[in-house]
C-alpha positions in Angstrom: 10.2 51.5 -53.4 9.4 48.3 -55.2 12.1 48.8 -57.8 14.6 49.4 -55.0 13.7 46.0 -53.5 14.0 44.3 -57.0 17.4 45.9 -57.6 18.6 44.8 -54.1 17.5 41.3 -54.7 19.2 41.3 -58.1 22.4 42.5 -56.7 22.3 39.9 -53.9 21.7 37.1 -56.5 24.6 38.4 -58.6 27.0 38.5 -55.7 26.0 35.0 -54.6 26.6 33.7 -58.1 30.1 35.3 -58.3 31.1 33.8 -55.0 30.1 30.3 -56.1 31.8 30.8 -59.4 35.0 31.8 -57.6 34.8 28.6 -55.4 34.4 26.5 -58.5 37.5 28.0 -60.0 39.7 27.5 -57.0 42.9 25.5 -57.6 44.6 22.9 -55.4 48.4 23.1 -55.6 49.9 19.8 -54.6 53.3 18.2 -54.4 53.8 14.4 -54.2 56.7 12.3 -53.2 56.8 9.5 -55.7 59.1 6.5 -56.5 59.4 5.7 -60.2 60.0 2.3 -61.8 63.7 1.8 -61.5 63.9 3.3 -58.0 64.4 7.0 -58.7 62.4 9.2 -56.2 61.0 12.5 -57.4 58.8 15.4 -56.2 55.8 15.8 -58.6 54.0 19.2 -58.6 50.4 19.4 -59.7 47.9 22.2 -60.0 44.3 21.1 -60.4 40.7 22.1 -59.5 40.2 22.1 -55.7 37.6 19.4 -55.7 40.1 16.9 -57.3 42.9 17.6 -54.8 41.9 15.3 -52.0 41.6 12.2 -54.3 44.8 12.8 -56.3 47.0 10.5 -54.1 44.5 7.6 -54.7 44.4 8.4 -58.4 48.2 8.2 -58.7 48.3 4.9 -56.7 45.6 3.4 -58.8 46.8 4.5 -62.3 50.6 4.1 -61.6 51.5 6.7 -64.3 51.8 10.4 -64.9 51.1 11.6 -68.4 53.2 14.5 -69.6 53.0 16.3 -72.9 55.4 14.0 -74.7 55.8 10.9 -72.5 54.3 8.8 -69.8 56.1 8.4 -66.5 55.6 5.0 -64.8 55.1 5.0 -61.0 56.2 2.3 -58.6 54.9 3.9 -55.4 53.3 7.1 -54.2 54.3 8.0 -50.6 52.6 11.2 -49.9 50.8 14.3 -51.4 50.6 17.6 -49.5 49.7 21.2 -50.4 52.6 23.4 -51.7 52.7 25.4 -48.5 53.2 22.3 -46.2 56.2 20.2 -45.4 56.2 16.4 -46.1 55.9 14.2 -43.0 58.8 12.1 -44.3 62.2 13.7 -43.7 63.6 12.0 -46.8 61.0 13.8 -49.0 61.9 17.1 -47.4 65.6 16.6 -48.1 64.8 15.6 -51.7 62.6 18.8 -52.2 65.3 21.0 -50.6 67.9 19.6 -53.1 65.8 20.7 -56.1 66.6 24.0 -57.7 64.1 26.8 -57.0 
């Protein structure tokens, strides 16, 4: 009887740790409407840990750059960041996104 209780508690602890591990590995998928130096507007796509997602807009506005593998892209302004599945609130950003190849 006692071993069954110990096994049950062990399984409960294991399941709880797996759930928290899954939450720690969740990803935020964002798209941001950005104006680069020179006036070109782009849609920037980013996948990152979920806990960093809500602060990404502020990070872009503060740093004013996006670092890619071989170059740095200089940012003039960041208009909006939303999850992949949502539409932008600005119609201009939606038109820009629709014009991109899928």
